VEXNU-137861 format. One record per residue (C-alpha): residue number from 0; x, y, z; residue in three letters. Coordinates in pm, whole numbers, plus 50000, padded with zeros to 5 digits. Layout:
# VEXNU-137861
resi	u	v	w	resn
NUM	X	Y	Z	ala
...
//
This chain:
# VEXNU-137861
resi	u	v	w	resn
0	83981	63814	86999	met
1	84037	64191	86937	asn
2	84261	64196	87232	phe
3	84461	63906	87110	ile
4	84507	64072	86757	arg
5	84611	64379	86914	gly
6	84875	64207	87095	val
7	85009	64043	86783	ile
8	84983	64308	86537	ala
9	85048	64601	86734	gly
10	84859	64939	86774	gln
11	84952	65249	86622	ala
12	84884	65489	86917	ala
13	85082	65450	87254	gly
14	85429	65293	87326	pro
15	85456	64931	87201	gln
16	85477	64665	87484	pro
17	85813	64447	87536	thr
18	85772	64093	87445	gly
19	85755	63996	87838	ala
20	85457	64227	87860	glu
21	85281	64065	87581	thr
22	85357	63683	87724	ile
23	85249	63804	88022	gln
24	84946	63918	87872	lys
25	84890	63600	87666	leu
26	84927	63400	87958	cys
27	84666	63571	88149	asp
28	84445	63525	87863	arg
29	84500	63154	87865	val
30	84432	63134	88232	ala
31	84119	63361	88229	ser
32	83948	63314	87896	ser
33	83613	63098	87917	thr
34	83585	63074	87574	leu
35	83796	62782	87406	leu
36	83857	62990	87091	glu
37	84013	63292	87290	asp
38	84228	63046	87475	arg
39	84323	62859	87149	arg
40	84453	63204	86974	asp
41	84620	63291	87296	ala
42	84824	62980	87286	val
43	84892	62989	86904	arg
44	85016	63337	86996	ala
45	85277	63206	87245	leu
46	85399	62952	87011	lys
47	85481	63193	86744	ser
48	85676	63388	87013	leu
49	85824	63089	87151	ser
50	86142	63081	86937	lys
51	86233	63432	86964	lys
52	86152	63475	87343	tyr
53	86222	63128	87437	arg
54	86324	63227	87800	met
55	86007	63477	87868	glu
56	85783	63195	87733	val
57	85921	62904	87920	gly
58	85925	63079	88250	thr
59	85597	63239	88247	gln
60	85385	63010	88009	ala
61	85479	62643	88097	met
62	85246	62605	88377	asp
63	84954	62749	88180	his
64	85052	62531	87887	leu
65	85071	62226	88091	ile
66	84728	62297	88228	asn
67	84582	62335	87876	ile
68	84707	61958	87829	leu
69	84522	61871	88109	gln
70	84171	62043	88056	thr
71	84117	62072	87678	asp
72	84145	61708	87597	arg
73	83872	61736	87373	ser
74	84030	62017	87121	asp
75	84349	61857	86909	ser
76	84383	62201	86784	glu
77	84497	62374	87089	ile
78	84667	62058	87231	leu
79	84881	62070	86927	gly
80	84974	62449	86983	tyr
81	85057	62391	87342	ala
82	85281	62077	87263	leu
83	85448	62276	86988	asp
84	85513	62571	87239	thr
85	85653	62324	87472	leu
86	85884	62178	87234	tyr
87	86017	62515	87120	asn
88	86125	62598	87464	ile
89	86276	62276	87554	ile
90	86457	62190	87209	cys
91	86786	62299	87172	asn
92	86816	62305	86782	asp
93	87157	62359	86666	glu
94	87182	62674	86454	glu
95	87488	62699	86233	glu
96	87535	63089	86303	glu
97	87515	63052	86666	gln
98	87886	63066	86837	asp
99	87960	62810	87079	glu
100	87888	63025	87392	asn
101	87563	63085	87278	ala
102	87473	62725	87156	gln
103	87589	62651	87528	lys
104	87335	62865	87667	gln
105	87070	62742	87475	ala
106	87176	62391	87593	asp
107	87136	62482	87963	asp
108	86845	62683	87895	leu
109	86664	62363	87752	gly
110	86809	62147	88035	ala
111	86662	62377	88310	gln
112	86310	62399	88143	phe
113	86326	61996	88096	thr
114	86386	61970	88485	glu
115	86132	62189	88542	lys
116	85877	62013	88344	leu
117	85965	61672	88472	ile
118	85953	61783	88834	glu
119	85603	61632	88845	asp
120	85618	61281	88711	pro
121	85271	61322	88608	glu
122	85341	61577	88358	his
123	85567	61289	88143	val
124	85273	61042	88197	thr
125	85032	61269	88072	leu
126	85256	61304	87765	leu
127	85250	60929	87716	leu
128	84857	60923	87733	thr
129	84848	61215	87485	leu
130	85021	60965	87226	leu
131	84756	60773	87216	glu
132	84546	61048	87054	glu
133	84562	60934	86677	phe
134	84513	61310	86572	asp
135	84855	61392	86357	phe
136	84848	61749	86503	his
137	84881	61601	86876	val
138	85074	61283	86810	arg
139	85377	61424	86619	trp
140	85426	61731	86820	pro
141	85412	61487	87140	gly
142	85673	61250	86971	val
143	85907	61553	86910	lys
144	85847	61691	87259	leu
145	85910	61342	87460	leu
146	86240	61285	87228	thr
147	86330	61643	87345	ala
148	86307	61556	87696	leu
149	86491	61250	87676	leu
150	86773	61426	87513	lys
151	86789	61692	87785	asn
152	86746	61460	88070	gln
153	86772	61092	87922	gly
154	86809	60915	88275	ala
155	86525	61099	88478	gln
156	86278	61073	88193	val
157	86367	60693	88134	gln
158	86314	60636	88485	gly
159	85967	60778	88467	ile
160	85876	60612	88166	ile
161	85990	60285	88314	leu
162	85719	60315	88604	val
163	85455	60409	88421	ser
164	85202	60170	88334	pro
165	85221	60065	87976	met
166	85450	60346	87909	gly
167	85714	60152	87685	val
168	85439	59987	87515	ser
169	85293	60313	87402	arg
170	85583	60419	87253	leu
171	85632	60089	87068	met
172	85294	60140	86916	asp
173	85452	60426	86737	leu
174	85628	60187	86471	leu
175	85282	60052	86353	ala
176	85182	60388	86257	asp
177	85093	60408	85889	ser
178	85230	60789	85873	arg
179	85587	60774	85787	glu
180	85663	61111	85962	val
181	85547	60966	86307	ile
182	85697	60606	86244	arg
183	86027	60779	86164	asn
184	86031	61028	86463	asp
185	85905	60725	86672	gly
186	86265	60580	86585	leu
187	86424	60863	86705	leu
188	86244	60885	87042	leu
189	86314	60481	87089	leu
190	86671	60558	86986	gln
191	86708	60781	87294	gln
192	86491	60591	87532	leu
193	86691	60285	87506	thr
194	87044	60451	87536	lys
195	87218	60306	87824	gly
196	86936	60135	87992	asn
197	86928	59784	87990	ala
198	86597	59742	88163	ala
199	86420	59956	87885	ile
200	86612	59766	87623	gln
201	86477	59415	87739	lys
202	86122	59562	87745	ile
203	86152	59700	87383	val
204	86299	59413	87268	ala
205	86017	59172	87420	phe
206	85765	59408	87269	glu
207	85872	59247	86945	asn
208	86095	59551	86840	ala
209	86336	59296	86663	phe
210	86065	59146	86409	glu
211	85907	59510	86327	arg
212	86264	59676	86298	leu
213	86377	59409	86058	leu
214	86038	59433	85871	asp
215	86109	59817	85816	ile
216	86485	59744	85690	ile
217	86339	59547	85453	thr
218	86069	59729	85330	glu
219	86297	60009	85299	glu
220	86545	59851	85070	gly
221	86798	59710	85326	ser
222	87156	59839	85250	ser
223	87007	60050	84954	asp
224	86755	60202	85182	gly
225	86767	60597	85308	gly
226	86805	60749	85669	ile
227	86518	60523	85817	val
228	86733	60222	85746	val
229	86983	60393	85951	glu
230	86785	60484	86217	asp
231	86654	60109	86262	cys
232	87007	60007	86275	leu
233	87093	60255	86511	leu
234	86820	60130	86735	leu
235	86912	59780	86696	leu
236	87256	59853	86816	leu
237	87114	60030	87129	asn
238	86918	59692	87183	leu
239	87204	59463	87129	leu
240	87529	59612	87241	lys
241	87679	59495	87576	asn
242	87305	59336	87624	asn
243	87349	58948	87677	ser
244	86989	58886	87754	ser
245	86870	59083	87407	asn
246	87170	58902	87221	gln
247	87036	58546	87319	asn
248	86679	58668	87234	phe
249	86810	58785	86898	phe
250	86989	58449	86818	lys
251	86691	58217	86953	glu
252	86451	58435	86741	gly
253	86633	58325	86411	ser
254	86699	58677	86337	tyr
255	87079	58622	86250	ile
256	86953	58435	85954	gln
257	86765	58739	85830	arg
258	87072	58960	85818	met
259	87227	58768	85533	lys
260	87049	58951	85263	pro
261	87214	59262	85393	trp
262	87542	59150	85276	phe
263	87430	59039	84902	glu
264	87620	59271	84674	val
265	87649	59243	84299	gly
266	87969	59212	84056	asp
267	87952	59607	84001	asp
268	88024	59810	84321	asn
269	88119	60123	84181	ser
270	87928	60451	84282	gly
271	87819	60336	84617	trp
272	87602	60639	84780	ser
273	87708	60775	85097	ala
274	87402	60648	85278	gln
275	87458	60304	85137	lys
276	87818	60302	85313	val
277	87670	60421	85641	thr
278	87398	60159	85611	asn
279	87651	59874	85546	leu
280	87875	59989	85815	his
281	87613	59979	86081	leu
282	87527	59651	85946	met
283	87881	59508	85995	leu
284	87894	59661	86331	gln
285	87568	59457	86417	leu
286	87730	59125	86323	val
287	88013	59204	86528	arg
288	87806	59303	86839	val
289	87694	58936	86834	met
290	88023	58778	86831	val
291	88241	59035	87026	ser
292	88539	58903	87212	pro
293	88397	59110	87539	val
294	88067	58876	87525	asn
295	88064	58516	87705	ser
296	88257	58268	87526	pro
297	87951	58027	87507	gly
298	87700	58291	87357	ala
299	87988	58399	87097	thr
300	88048	58044	86985	ala
301	87699	57972	86948	ser
302	87661	58291	86721	cys
303	87946	58193	86546	gln
304	87828	57856	86462	lys
305	87484	57982	86341	cys
306	87681	58253	86097	met
307	87840	57984	85925	phe
308	87544	57748	85913	gln
309	87316	58008	85768	cys
310	87568	58134	85514	gly
311	87658	58482	85649	leu
312	88042	58395	85690	leu
313	88057	58301	85344	gln
314	87870	58598	85239	gln
315	88110	58820	85409	leu
316	88393	58637	85257	cys
317	88250	58735	84923	thr
318	88257	59107	84995	ile
319	88601	59057	85121	leu
320	88706	58922	84769	met
321	88520	59155	84562	ala
322	88634	59423	84369	thr
323	88522	59800	84400	gly
324	88415	59799	84742	val
325	88487	60112	84929	pro
326	88783	60118	85140	ala
327	88604	60176	85475	asp
328	88354	59904	85420	ile
329	88620	59679	85310	leu
330	88823	59758	85643	thr
331	88510	59688	85861	glu
332	88436	59370	85674	thr
333	88802	59257	85753	ile
334	88736	59319	86132	asn
335	88393	59158	86095	thr
336	88499	58845	85928	val
337	88800	58856	86211	ser
338	88549	58833	86502	glu
339	88316	58557	86336	val
340	88591	58332	86292	ile
341	88797	58383	86614	arg
342	88843	58086	86823	gly
343	88597	57877	86629	ser
344	88772	57581	86432	gln
345	88500	57535	86187	val
346	88476	57905	86055	asn
347	88895	57917	86083	gln
348	88905	57614	85871	asp
349	88651	57749	85641	tyr
350	88822	58116	85616	phe
351	89133	57889	85516	ala
352	88971	57742	85264	ser
353	88878	58083	85074	val
354	89056	58176	84770	asn
355	89078	58509	84585	ala
356	88938	58523	84233	pro
357	89263	58570	84078	ser
358	89462	58370	83823	asn
359	89621	58149	83947	pro
360	89378	58139	84267	pro
361	89540	58257	84574	arg
362	89445	58201	84950	pro
363	89266	58478	85098	ala
364	89523	58478	85390	ile
365	89792	58547	85150	val
366	89617	58818	84970	val
367	89542	58999	85295	leu
368	89912	58978	85413	leu
369	90035	59124	85101	met
370	89823	59439	85183	ser
371	89932	59415	85568	met
372	90314	59443	85438	val
373	90257	59684	85162	asn
374	90351	60020	85314	glu
375	90140	60204	85044	arg
376	89804	60058	85176	gln
377	89586	60269	85442	pro
378	89698	60240	85789	phe
379	89365	60118	85950	val
380	89336	59847	85647	leu
381	89681	59700	85747	arg
382	89565	59693	86103	cys
383	89246	59525	86019	ala
384	89442	59271	85823	val
385	89665	59200	86145	leu
386	89359	59180	86349	tyr
387	89206	58928	86088	cys
388	89528	58703	86098	phe
389	89556	58715	86477	gln
390	89181	58597	86503	cys
391	89252	58303	86248	phe
392	89519	58188	86478	leu
393	89356	58238	86786	tyr
394	89334	57876	86973	lys
395	89384	57749	86657	asn
396	89695	57497	86678	gln
397	89622	57385	86315	lys
398	89648	57678	86159	gly
399	89952	57785	86352	gln
400	90110	57459	86195	gly
401	90006	57560	85831	glu
402	90174	57878	85876	ile
403	90475	57774	86033	val
404	90514	57496	85764	ala
405	90538	57758	85498	thr
406	90863	57855	85646	leu
407	91009	57502	85652	leu
408	91271	57400	85399	pro
409	91072	57086	85341	ser
410	90748	57253	85235	thr
411	90885	57591	85060	ile
412	90747	57639	84715	asp
413	90955	57838	84497	ala
414	90677	57894	84212	asn
415	90414	58047	84440	ser
416	90416	58306	84753	ile
417	90338	58153	85063	ser
418	90234	58343	85411	ala
419	90561	58246	85555	gly
420	90769	58417	85281	gln
421	90531	58724	85323	leu
422	90600	58744	85712	leu
423	90974	58708	85658	cys
424	90983	58975	85389	gly
425	90788	59202	85615	gly
426	90991	59135	85894	leu
427	91317	59214	85729	phe
428	91178	59529	85494	ser
429	91290	59876	85543	ala
430	90912	59999	85662	asp
431	90926	59976	86069	ser
432	90537	59934	86042	leu
433	90576	59614	85832	ser
434	90836	59493	86058	asn
435	90633	59492	86360	trp
436	90307	59378	86196	cys
437	90480	59087	86065	ala
438	90696	59007	86409	ala
439	90342	59021	86605	val
440	90148	58797	86336	ala
441	90460	58555	86359	leu
442	90431	58574	86726	ala
443	90080	58474	86732	his
444	90168	58171	86504	ala
445	90360	58041	86803	leu
446	90111	58136	87083	gln
447	90069	57865	87348	asp
448	90235	57606	87092	asn
449	90535	57450	87196	leu
450	90553	57218	86911	thr
451	90564	57525	86623	gln
452	90818	57713	86889	lys
453	91052	57417	86846	glu
454	90967	57397	86461	gln
455	91057	57723	86387	leu
456	91399	57697	86498	leu
457	91448	57484	86223	arg
458	91412	57781	85971	val
459	91717	57911	85797	gln
460	91747	58232	85586	leu
461	91967	58306	85292	ala
462	92121	58636	85379	thr
463	92353	58710	85067	ser
464	92516	58523	84779	leu
465	92804	58325	84917	gly
466	92733	58337	85282	lys
467	92599	58054	85468	pro
468	92236	58052	85588	pro
469	92166	58179	85947	val
470	91848	58097	86142	ser
471	91570	58299	86209	leu
472	91610	58340	86536	leu
473	91985	58444	86487	gln
474	91877	58709	86216	gln
475	91600	58856	86462	cys
476	91891	58912	86704	thr
477	92110	59048	86430	asn
478	91855	59330	86333	ile
479	91774	59382	86698	leu
480	92177	59470	86743	ser
481	92195	59723	86447	gln
482	92011	59973	86624	gly
483	91687	59998	86420	ser
484	91397	60240	86484	lys
485	91203	60171	86807	val
486	90917	60015	86657	gln
487	91121	59764	86484	thr
488	91293	59677	86783	arg
489	90971	59657	86998	val
490	90828	59387	86757	gly
491	91120	59185	86734	leu
492	91160	59175	87098	leu
493	90800	59087	87143	met
494	90846	58805	86899	leu
495	91158	58655	87069	leu
496	90996	58690	87414	cys
497	90672	58496	87294	thr
498	90899	58264	87111	trp
499	91128	58127	87363	ile
500	90886	58168	87692	ser
501	90779	57820	87800	ser
502	91050	57666	87564	cys
503	91382	57581	87715	pro
504	91528	57447	87366	ile
505	91441	57804	87228	ala
506	91623	57932	87532	val
507	91937	57732	87480	thr
508	91962	57826	87116	his
509	91907	58190	87200	phe
510	92158	58158	87481	leu
511	92429	57986	87255	his
512	92483	58279	87052	asn
513	92751	58433	87274	gln
514	92680	58806	87152	asp
515	92306	58814	87293	asn
516	92348	58815	87667	val
517	92628	59077	87661	pro
518	92370	59281	87407	phe
519	92085	59253	87648	leu
520	92267	59340	87953	thr
521	92440	59661	87788	ala
522	92100	59787	87666	gln
523	91945	59716	88056	ile
524	92226	59903	88225	ser
525	92270	60191	88002	glu
526	92081	60539	88123	asn
527	91909	60594	87786	leu
528	91624	60863	87687	gly
529	91246	60820	87740	glu
530	91208	60676	87403	asp
531	91445	60397	87472	glu
532	91282	60282	87795	arg
533	91050	60059	87636	leu
534	91343	59878	87469	val
535	91520	59856	87801	gln
536	91212	59692	87966	gly
537	91168	59433	87709	leu
538	91523	59361	87709	cys
539	91510	59283	88074	ala
540	91206	59058	88022	leu
541	91354	58873	87759	leu
542	91677	58812	87991	leu
543	91439	58715	88280	gly
544	91269	58430	88035	ile
545	91623	58324	87964	cys
546	91661	58293	88352	ile
547	91319	58145	88422	phe
548	91262	57882	88143	tyr
549	91688	57796	88169	asn
550	91738	57401	88200	asp
551	92091	57459	88263	asn
552	92224	57286	87986	ser
553	92467	57561	87901	leu
554	92760	57564	88146	glu
555	92843	57958	88076	asn
556	92459	58030	88112	tyr
557	92295	57862	88382	thr
558	92007	58019	88581	lys
559	92257	58116	88882	glu
560	92555	58253	88654	lys
561	92276	58474	88455	leu
562	92177	58606	88801	lys
563	92536	58672	88914	gln
564	92572	58868	88583	leu
565	92255	59069	88658	ile
566	92362	59152	88995	glu
567	92734	59216	88891	lys
568	92665	59431	88559	arg
569	92291	59569	88624	ile
570	92205	59514	88970	gly
571	91877	59335	89090	lys
572	91695	59639	89186	glu
573	91779	59818	88866	asn
574	91677	59509	88670	phe
575	91354	59504	88845	val
576	91299	59880	88770	glu
577	91355	59861	88400	lys
578	91144	59553	88374	leu
579	90855	59767	88537	gly
580	90904	60016	88256	phe
581	90686	59798	88032	ile
582	90376	59790	88212	thr
583	90399	60159	88316	lys
584	90414	60283	87957	his
585	90087	60494	87877	glu
586	90021	60258	87568	leu
587	90054	59942	87757	tyr
588	89702	59956	87930	ser
589	89549	60082	87596	arg
590	89664	59760	87408	ala
591	89561	59540	87734	ala
592	89191	59649	87705	leu
593	89088	59451	87396	lys
594	89195	59236	87136	pro
595	89154	59441	86819	gln
596	89485	59662	86742	pro
597	89325	59992	86721	val
598	89597	60303	86738	phe
599	89543	60666	86655	pro
600	89871	60670	86434	ser
601	90125	60433	86299	pro
602	90391	60562	86560	glu
603	90202	60448	86858	gln
604	90164	60107	86727	met
605	90368	59943	87002	leu
606	90208	59674	87209	phe
607	90008	59376	87097	asp
608	89713	59253	87335	his
609	89820	58906	87369	glu
610	90181	59003	87450	phe
611	90026	59246	87760	thr
612	89890	58907	87896	lys
613	90223	58742	87872	leu
614	90383	59031	88038	val
615	90142	59016	88316	lys
616	90181	58650	88368	glu
617	90552	58658	88367	leu
618	90679	58995	88538	glu
619	90607	58866	88896	gly
620	90761	58520	88817	met
621	91101	58667	88677	ile
622	91107	58918	88980	thr
623	91059	58663	89230	lys
624	91316	58435	89017	ala
625	91588	58704	89020	val
626	91560	58772	89378	his
627	91561	58417	89466	lys
628	91905	58277	89616	ser
629	92059	57946	89490	ser
630	91981	57788	89834	glu
631	91612	57863	89815	glu
632	91613	57737	89470	glu
633	91783	57424	89571	lys
634	91485	57376	89846	glu
635	91229	57462	89600	glu
636	91357	57196	89365	glu
637	91381	56940	89632	glu
638	91031	57002	89740	val
639	90931	57005	89363	lys
640	91098	56661	89343	lys
641	90932	56554	89649	thr
642	90573	56667	89508	leu
643	90670	56496	89184	glu
644	90759	56148	89362	gln
645	90438	56182	89572	his
646	90220	56263	89252	asp
647	90415	55943	89090	ser
648	90310	55747	89376	ile
649	89973	55857	89389	val
650	89943	55783	89023	thr
651	90083	55445	89049	gln
652	89831	55419	89356	tyr
653	89537	55521	89138	lys
654	89648	55278	88867	glu
655	89669	54995	89096	leu
656	89302	55076	89237	ile
657	89161	55128	88893	arg
658	89292	54783	88822	glu
659	89170	54614	89137	gln
660	88838	54774	89083	asp
661	88798	54636	88732	ala
662	88892	54284	88884	gln
663	88663	54336	89164	ile
664	88395	54432	88903	gln
665	88493	54119	88685	glu
666	88482	53893	88975	leu
667	88129	54021	89076	arg
668	87993	53958	88733	glu
669	88130	53599	88752	gln
670	87954	53548	89085	val
671	87645	53687	88952	lys
672	87664	53434	88639	ser
673	87736	53159	88856	met
674	87480	53219	89132	ala
675	87224	53232	88811	ala
676	87376	52894	88726	gln
677	87363	52756	89085	asn
678	87002	52845	89086	glu
679	86928	52672	88742	gln
680	87093	52361	88854	met
681	86893	52378	89184	gln
682	86573	52416	88972	ala
683	86698	52094	88771	thr
684	86793	51880	89059	leu
685	86446	51967	89238	ser
686	86271	51856	88903	gln
687	86486	51537	88896	gln
688	86418	51461	89267	leu
689	86049	51473	89195	ala
690	86086	51250	88911	gln
691	86276	51006	89117	ile
692	86010	50996	89370	gln
693	85729	50984	89125	gln
694	85909	50669	88990	his
695	85952	50541	89352	lys
696	85587	50552	89401	asp
697	85529	50396	89051	gln
698	85759	50113	89180	tyr
699	85617	50054	89514	asn
700	85267	50028	89372	ile
701	85355	49768	89117	leu
702	85563	49588	89368	lys
703	85243	49581	89595	leu
704	85027	49464	89273	lys
705	85300	49194	89215	leu
706	85268	49053	89567	gly
707	84896	49041	89563	lys
708	84866	48849	89234	glu
709	85120	48610	89379	ser
710	84911	48517	89652	gln
711	84596	48448	89453	ser
712	84512	48093	89272	pro
713	84580	48144	88879	ser
714	84302	48052	88656	ser
715	84545	47966	88375	ser
716	84934	47887	88420	gln
717	84988	48068	88055	gly
718	84783	48373	88179	asp
719	85001	48403	88492	gly
720	85323	48371	88300	ser
721	85231	48661	88055	gln
722	85138	48884	88327	val
723	85458	48794	88536	asn
724	85676	48836	88238	gly
725	85523	49189	88169	leu
726	85563	49288	88518	gln
727	85924	49185	88554	thr
728	86005	49388	88229	glu
729	85833	49709	88340	glu
730	86018	49651	88676	leu
731	86363	49626	88502	ser
732	86308	49952	88290	gln
733	86180	50122	88625	leu
734	86520	50009	88796	arg
735	86726	50142	88492	glu
736	86577	50466	88522	gln
737	86591	50496	88879	leu
738	86977	50389	88873	asp
739	87031	50657	88589	glu
740	86835	50947	88767	leu
741	87043	50858	89076	arg
742	87363	50900	88886	gly
743	87255	51216	88744	gln
744	87168	51339	89090	his
745	87511	51223	89212	ala
746	87663	51432	88937	leu
747	87465	51713	89001	leu
748	87543	51727	89357	gln
749	87910	51698	89286	thr
750	87891	52016	89031	gln
751	87685	52210	89285	leu
752	87957	52151	89551	gly
753	88233	52260	89309	asp
754	88013	52587	89202	lys
755	87984	52665	89599	asp
756	88351	52607	89650	ala
757	88436	52847	89370	leu
758	88202	53077	89470	ile
759	88366	53078	89817	asp
760	88704	53148	89661	ser
761	88589	53446	89479	leu
762	88416	53611	89760	val
763	88741	53572	89955	cys
764	88935	53727	89666	arg
765	88680	54005	89677	asp
766	88717	54058	90037	leu
767	89097	54031	89993	ile
768	89079	54325	89703	leu
769	88846	54525	89904	ile
770	89085	54506	90224	val
771	89397	54580	89991	asn
772	89204	54908	89840	lys
773	89120	55051	90187	arg
774	89508	54989	90300	leu
775	89616	55140	89997	leu
776	89399	55449	90064	gln
777	89496	55460	90440	glu
778	89862	55451	90307	ser
779	89794	55729	90062	arg
780	89621	55932	90324	ala
781	89921	55873	90556	glu
782	90170	55971	90298	met
783	89969	56285	90201	glu
784	89978	56382	90577	arg
785	90359	56306	90584	gln
786	90418	56558	90279	leu
787	90203	56794	90463	ala
788	90420	56782	90764	ser
789	90702	56799	90552	ala
790	90563	57108	90376	thr
791	90506	57245	90717	ser
792	90826	57189	90837	thr
793	91011	57331	90546	val
794	90776	57653	90573	ala
795	90874	57666	90961	ile
796	91268	57615	90895	leu
797	91196	57871	90627	gln
798	91025	58108	90882	met
799	91315	58043	91135	glu
800	91568	58094	90882	lys
801	91449	58438	90802	thr
802	91419	58499	91188	lys
803	91775	58411	91249	leu
804	91874	58616	90944	gln
805	91712	58926	91102	gly
806	91864	58843	91416	glu
807	92217	58825	91266	leu
808	92137	59148	91086	gln
809	92048	59298	91412	glu
810	92381	59169	91581	ser
811	92610	59286	91318	lys
812	92414	59629	91338	lys
813	92471	59632	91733	glu
814	92842	59502	91677	gln
815	92897	59796	91444	asp
816	92784	60060	91689	asp
817	92985	59918	91974	leu
818	93284	59943	91734	leu
819	93210	60316	91659	met
820	93152	60386	92043	leu
821	93521	60217	92094	leu
822	93653	60413	91818	ala
823	93516	60764	91973	asp
824	93674	60663	92314	gln
825	93986	60579	92183	asp
826	93980	60908	92006	gln
827	93906	61089	92325	lys
828	94165	60904	92519	ile
829	94432	60994	92259	thr
830	94311	61353	92267	ser
831	94334	61361	92652	leu
832	94689	61217	92660	lys
833	94782	61482	92410	gln
834	94674	61753	92641	arg
835	94822	61600	92966	leu
836	95149	61577	92733	lys
837	95125	61928	92653	ala
838	95078	62044	93035	leu
839	95393	61843	93103	gly
840	95250	61541	93286	glu
841	95374	61202	93234	pro
842	95165	60965	93033	val
843	95194	60615	92982	glu
844	95147	60468	92620	asp
845	94986	60143	92590	glu
846	95270	60081	92355	asp
847	95510	60155	92635	asp
848	95318	59918	92895	leu
849	95355	59636	92643	asp
850	95736	59685	92593	glu
851	95738	59693	92990	gly
852	95591	59364	93003	lys
853	95821	59227	92762	his
//
C-alpha cells in the first residue's frame, strides 16, 4: 500500500518518475501482487491516470486489465475499475477545446486500442458475460465499454456478438433493467449494435424489441418525453429502415395502431420544446419508413390500408390543418401524408375530402396549392406540397379528372378558388419557381391518362381585354418562345412533352401552330452556352415526340417531312447529340433516384422524377425513329398491319372456338339430361312390363280355373251362372288393363326410340364441333407458321439489303480509287508530254488523233 501511495502522491526526495515509469510500476504491481487489495489499488491508480496518459496506459496495461476481468470475477470493485480504465483508453470523447488534428489523433488511438482488444474474440464474449452481473459498478461501465467498441469497430464487434451464444439476448435484457441510467445507455448500445446489420436487426426485433420500446415511449410521455424517447425512436428507425422482414413483423404485430396516439395534438400548439419537435420529427420518419416508395408495392399498400383503418391518416391530416404547428413539423407531416396516400385509391379519396377549418371551408388540396405558388413560403414547404400533390395524383385517374375538370369552361366557379386556377396562376406568374412547380403539378394530372390529355386541349385562357382567348397549349408555347428564365422554360417543356406523348391529337394541335416547329429547330440548331444545353435537349425531345406520335394528319408536318427538316436544318447526328444532353445533365440522375423532389437550392430544381422515366422510355425510340428511312418505315407498317390482321384473325378464331365450346358444353348438358330421362323411362318400362307379366299370370290362372269348372257337374244352375258371370266380368277387366298396358308400352317404346335418335344426332354434332375446333387450331397454327416464315423472310431480306448496301458502298469506294488512279496517270502522261515537247520531240495529242480519224 505504501508503494502505491508513493507512486500516486510522489515523494519529496529524489527525481519524480515520468508518467510512463509510474504506469509501468503500477502494471508490475497488478501482475505480481498476491493481495487483492494491492491489485485493486493499482488498478484504481491506472484508472486515474488513463485519461491524461491514454497512450501509455493503453499500450502497457491493456493485457493486465483483461487478465483482471478474467481472474478477479468475485470482486465487483476491481472489475468496475478495470472496465472504467479500458473505457477511458478506448472511448473517443469529443472535447470542444481540441482542434481537428488532435481529435483525429484521438479517434485513431481509440480505433487502434479497439482493434487490439478484439483481436481475440473471447475478450468480447467476456464482456458480454460480465453484463450478466447485476452490480451497478460492473454492469454500467461494461455497457459503456461495449458501446465504445461498437462505435470504433462496428462491423467486427457485431460479427463477434452475432456468433456469441445468447449475445444479443444478453444485451436486450438491459432494456428491462430498473435502473434508468443502465436502461438508457443500453438503448445507445443497441443503436450502435443494430447499425447496418440486418441479421442483428431481425434478432433484436424477435426478442420483443418493438413491444419494449413502444412501452418505454408511452411511459416517458410519447412526443412530450425527453431524450430517452428520442433514443427509442432512433433504435426503432434502425430496426425498420430497409428491413422488409422487420417491417412486416411490425405491421403483423399491430404496432402501427400504437403509433396513432403519438400524433394527438391539442388546439394550442404554441411553445413547442426543441425536444418535442425532434421527437415528432422522428415519429413521422417512422411512419414514412413503413410506406416508403422504395418498399415492395404489396407491403406499402398493406401498411397504407392499416393506417387508414386505424385512423392514423386522419390524425396526420388534423396536424396538417392545425394552426401553430412549427414549420419543419408541418413540412415533414406533408411529406408523410404524401407517402401514406401515394397510389392508394381509398387514402387518396379520403385526402380529397379533407377540408381546412376556414370560413367558408376550402379543400386541403387548394390550401396546400396556395402555399406552393406563394413565393413568400419556405422553399422546403413548397417542395413538400408539390410532392403531396404528385402523390395524390399517382395512379389516381379519378383525381386527375377532378383536377383537369376545374380548368374546363363548363365547371369553372367564379366565386371560389379551384386547384386548376391556382395552377394556371402559378404557371404564368413572374416567379420562375412557381412556374416550374405548377408545370410539373399539371404534368402529373396528365400522367398516363390519354382522356385528360385530350380534355386539357379544350382549356381556353383570357389573355387581356378585347383579345380573343387562346388555348392553354398555345399560351405555354407563347411563353416558351419569349425567352424566359431557364427554370420556367424547363418546366414548360416538361409539361408539353408529358402532354403530347402518346397522344396523336395533342401532337396535331401542337403542330397546327405554324410557329412551333421553326422555333424548336432554331433552338436545337444554335450553338448556345452551357446553361442552355438542357433547354436544347428538351426541345429535341419535344420535336422527337412530334415525329414518333405523328398520325400524318397534317400534310406539311408528316413524319417524313419533319425528319427531312431535321436532316436539312439540324443534322441527324447533331439532333441525337442534343437529345442526349438531358440524361447527361448532372441533376438528371439525382432526380431519377426517388420520387420526392429534394433539392439543395431553388436554382437546382430542374428535373421531375416521373419525367426522367419518360425520357428513359422515349430517348431510344426517338433516336431510332429519326434514323429510320421511309422504306424501313413502310416495311414496318406492312409488318405491323400483317400482325394486326393476324391478331384480328386469331381473335375471331378464339371467339368462334369460345362459342363452339359453349355450344358443346350446352349439348353435353342436354345429352346428360336426356340420358337421365332415358334411364328413368327404362325403369318405368321395366316396372310396367313386370305389371303386364303379373296380369298375364293372373289371367292364365283364372283361365285355367274357368276350364276346370266348366267340365265338372254343377250342383245348382243358379250358382254356376253366378260364378261364370263373376269370372267373365273379371276377365273383361283384366283384358282392358292388358290392352291399356300394351298401349303404354308401345308409346314408351316410341318415345325411347325418339330419344335415342336425338342422342345420336347430338353426339354427331358434338363430334363435328370437336373436329371443327381441331381444324381451326391446326389452321391457326399453320397461319402462325406462315407469319413466322414471313417475318423470317423479311429479316433475311433486310440482312441481304444491308449486305448489298455494304457491297455497293465498297464498289463505290473502289470506283473512286480507280478514278483517282486514272487522274494520276493522266497527270503523269501530260507532264511527260510536256517534257518531250520541251526537248523538241514530236508528240501527238489525243485531240490531234481524234481530228485525224475524222
